[in-house]
N, C-alpha and C positions, 0 to 999 in steps of 0.2 A: 541468382542475384548476389552481389558482393556482400560479404559479412565482414565488418571491420575487425581488425585485430584488437582494437581497444575493447570492444564488447566481449570478445573471447577472453581477454585478459581479466576483465571485470568478473566474469563468471568463474574463471579459474581460481581467482583469489577468494571468491565467495564460497566456493566448494570447500576449501580448507577452513574458512571462518564459520561455516555452517555448523560444524561440530562444536565449536566454541559457543555458538549461539544457543544450541540445544542444551549444552551443559549449563549455561547460565539460566535457562528456563527451569531446569531441574533444581539448581541451587536456590533460585528465588522462591520456588514453591516450598522447598525444604525450610528455608529461613522463615517464611510467612507462617508456617504451621509448627514452629518451634518456639522455645522461650525467647528467642531473639527477635521474633516477629514484631512485637510492639516497638522495640528500639529501632528496628529497620524502618518501620513506617514513620516513626518520629523523625528519623534522619531525612527521609524523602520529603516530609512536610516542612522541614526546617528552612528558614529564610536564608538565602544566599544573595545578599544584595537586595535588589528589587523584587526577586521572585523566589519561589521555593525550589528546592533541588529537583523535584520531579518536573516542574515546569521548564527548568533549564534543559533537562534531558529531552522531554517530549516535544516541546515547542522550539527549543534552541538547537540542540545537537541534531535532532531529527530533521531540521530544516537543511542541514548540511547533507544528510543522506538523500533528501529529496533533490538537492542541488546536483548531486552526483548522478542520480538516476535521470534527472531532467537533461543533463549533458549527454548521456548515452542516447536518450530518445531523440534529441535534436540531431545528433550525428547520424542516426539511422534514417531520419527524415531527409537529411541533406544528401546522403550518398549510400545509404545501406538498405536494409530490409523494408523500411517504411517509405522509401523514396518514390514508390509508385502509389497512385491513388487507391488501387485495388487492395494493396497490402495495408496501407495506412488506414483505410476505412474499416477494415475488419475489427480491430480492437475497439473502435468507437461503438459499432453495433453490438459487439459482444458485451461491452461494459454497460450499455443501456439495458440489455436483456438481463444482465447480472445484477442490476439494481431493481428493476421493475418486478421481476418474478418473485424474488425473496420478500419484497415488501407486500406483494399480493398474498403470498402464503401466510405471512404474519397477520395480515388484515383478516384473512379468512378465519383464523383461529381466535382472534382477539377483538374483533369488532364488537363494540358495545360492552366490553369488559373494562375493569380498572387498568388493564395493561395496554389499552388501545394506543396510548401515546407513544409506545415504543416501536411503532411500525418501521422506523428507519434502522433499527438495530442490525438486522441481517443484511442490509444493503452494502456494507463496507467490506473492503478487502485489506488485510494487513500486508502491505507490499513488502515490508522487511522480511517477514517470516516466509511468505510465499516464494520470494526470490531465493531466499537461503535454501529452502528445501529443493526447489527445482535445480538449483546450482549443484547441490550435493549428488544429483543423479548423473552428473558428468556428461559424457558423450552419448549416453543412452537416449538423450533427448536432443533433437536438432536445435542448434543455436537460434534459428528463426522462431521456434516455438517459445523459447525463453524471452526473446524480444517481444513476441506477441503478448505474453503474460505480463511483462514489465509495462508495456504501453497500456494494456487493459487495466492494470492495477492503478496506474497513474490517473487515468481518466476516471476510474471508479472512485478513487480517493478525492479527486477534485469534485466529483458529483456529491460525495458524502459531505465535503466541506460546504458546498453550496446549500445542501439540505439543512445542515446545521445553522447556516447563516439565515436561511429563510424561515425555518420552523422551530429552531431550538435556541436561538440567540435572543436573550431578553431585550437587548438594546444594541443596535448598530450605531457606531460613532462615525457619522458621515464626514466629519472633519478629518479624521485619521484615514478614512478611505480616499478622500481627496488628496491628502498628502502622499498616500501610497501610489495613486495614479500619476501624480507629478514626478515622483521618483522613478516610476516605471518608464515614463516618457523620456526622462533624462537618460536612462539606460539604453533605450531604443535609439536615441540620438547618438550616443557614444558608439553604438554598433554601426549606425549609418555612416558616421564619419571615420569608421575603421580604426578606432582607438583600440590598441591591442594589449596594453598593460593591465594585468589583473587588478591592480590596486584601485584603478578608476571604476571598476565594476563592484568589487567586494565592499568597499567603504559605503557607497550608496546602497548596496545590498543589505548591509547591517541596519541602515535606517529604514529600508523597506520592510525588513522583518519587524522592527520596533513598531512602525506605524500599523502594519497588518495585525500584529498582536493586540494592539490597543483598539483596533477597529471593531473587534468582536468576532472576526473571522479567524479560523485556525491558522496560526502563523506559518506552518510548514509550507503553505502555498507560495510563500515568498521565495523559497528555494527553487521551486519549479519555474516561477516567473523570471528569476535571476538567470537561471540556466539558459533559457531561451533567448537571452540578450547577449550571451558570450559569443564572440565572433568565431566562425569556423570556415573551412574551405573544402573543396573537393579534391585537393591535391594529394597525391600519394607520396610526394617527396618533402613537402614543406609541412612541418607540424604547426597546427593552428593553436591560438590561445585556448580554445576549448579543449583540445587534446592534452595540452600541457597541464591545465587545471585538473582534468580528469585523472591523469596519471598521479598527481600529487594527492588526490583525495582517496584513492583506492585503499591504501593501508589504514589510515586513521578511521575510515568509515567501517571497513569490514572487520577490523580487529580491535576497535575501541568503542565506536559509537553504537553499533548494532548489539554487541554483547551487553553494554551498559543499559541500553534500551530494554533488553530482555530481562535483566536483573530488576529494573525498576518497575516493570509492568506486569510481571507474572506472579507477583506476590499476592495471590488470592488465598484468603483464609477459609479453609473448609469448615462449615458449620452444620449442625444437625438440621435436617429438613431440606438440604440442598438437593439431594438425590431425588426426593419426592417431588421437588419443584420442577424437575425435568419432565414429569408426567402431567403437568398442568398445561393450560392453553398457552401460557407464557413460554414454557419450555418447548412445546411443540412448534410454536411460531418461530422461535430463535433457531433451534436445531434444524427444523424442517427448512427454514429459509436459507440458512448457510450451507447445510449439507446437501440438500436436494435442489432448492431454489436457484442457487448460484449456477450449478452445472446445467440445469434445465434451461435457464434463461440465456446463458452464454452460448450453448450449443444451438438452441432454437433460433436465436437472432442471427448467429453466424450462418446457420443453414439458409435462412431467408435471404441474407445479404449476398451469399454466394449463388443461390438459386436464381436470383434476379440479376445476377452478373454485375453487381456493384463492387463486390469484393472477391478475393481469392484466398485459398489456403496458404499459410506460410510455406516457404521453400522446404522441400524434403519432408513434409509433414502429411498427416492423414487425420481423419476424424477422431481417431482414438487419442491422438495428441491433444486435440481441442477438448475432448472430454476430460482428460487428465488435468489439463490446465484449468478447466472449469471447477474441478474438485479443489485444486489448490487455491483458487480464488475464494473458496468458501472459508478460508482462514481469516475470520473477521478480526478477532482479537482486539488490539488496542483501540482502533477507531470504533469498533462495535461497542466495546466497554465504555468508551467515552460518551457515545450516544446514549447508552443505557443509563449512565450517571445523570445525563441531562434530562432524560425522559422521566425518571422517577426521583427527581430531586426532592430530598427531604424524607424519602421512604427507603430507609437503609436496608430493610429486609428484602424489598423488591430489587434493589440494586444488587445485593449479594446473589440472589437467585438468578438474575439476568447475567451477571458476570460469570457465574458457574456454568450456565447454559452456553454462553459464548465460548468459554474455555473447552468444554466437552465437544461442541460442534466444530471448533477450530482444530482440535486434536484429531477428531475423526476425519475431517476433510483433508488434513495434511497427510495422514497415513493412507487414506484411500487414494488420494491423488498420486502419491509417491509409488505405491504398490501398483496402481493401474499403469502408470507410465513405464515402470520397470518391467512389468509383465509383458505388455504388448510390444515394448521395444525389443525384447528378446525373441518375440514371435511375430516378425513382420509379415509372415505368410497369412496371418489371421485376418489382415485388413489390407485394402488396396492403398497404395501410396498416391499422393497427389501427382 
């Protein structure tokens, strides 16, 4: 099946930016645990207009990242790896399994405890870090597997946003949700009438982000919704508005937005007792859910979907690739930390323990997934290809 050159270009640039991203993670941890940590946190909490610096980064700039990934997913649905129902359905089933099983593992360890409210913490996948790591593996991983992970992570994050809206949002502002729906309808109509200029989509897209942010739902979903309204085509000679926007976003997203995101969100201050917290039911639930639950759920639900012939494996891939992608999906990080903050609001010690457990689980999942994919990619004779 055809793999578009734009998706290849996206991951090629991500491969080089992945090193910058990991460097920013290291720098952020270093700053947080140095004498500059307090000043750095003060900077992130400082007001910049209507919102703090951290909100502008996590809700504003990351919406642009979700816009880019949404554009790639739409292109693959129209003419690439996800254009067949069998291929497009696999990430959906995998994402469902990757949310349910981690939540059940957490529930098993924490039902009836003061930590019970954090059941959704291990459900999330940090799409930015997961894609950065799989991109750094280069040609050792089939591009179709990278597309599978990107689609899975998008669906996973949308699921996490829905969970936050239903179970962790103190109040939904229905008037802003209605405004968001009206703006989305306008964008759909612009697409229907084949309006091609980006400005007619991006300006309403800013208002969509604003209304979504004020509705109580995580604002980054606005980027995905906007992406799916940008016009595209199946022509190999005529560049569509989607492709043009995609090309323009590659550099700022990979070399500015993602590194800045890593700097702002990895600033975890290590405190006494955090390591001991890993061996509590809270730690077992988070680490077990992300490190084991993710891969088990993704592989199990993928196996069921393929066994009943609803889905098929990505092109040039095998089950070992799905296992590796499952481990990388265990990088919960930002979204998991966000849910942890909501789960234990007002309990700073619990929040810190949960954040540390998420960090450890994400690091272990990332290294395990990368090593797994690298090892089996070098030894294809160990497994049968699809």
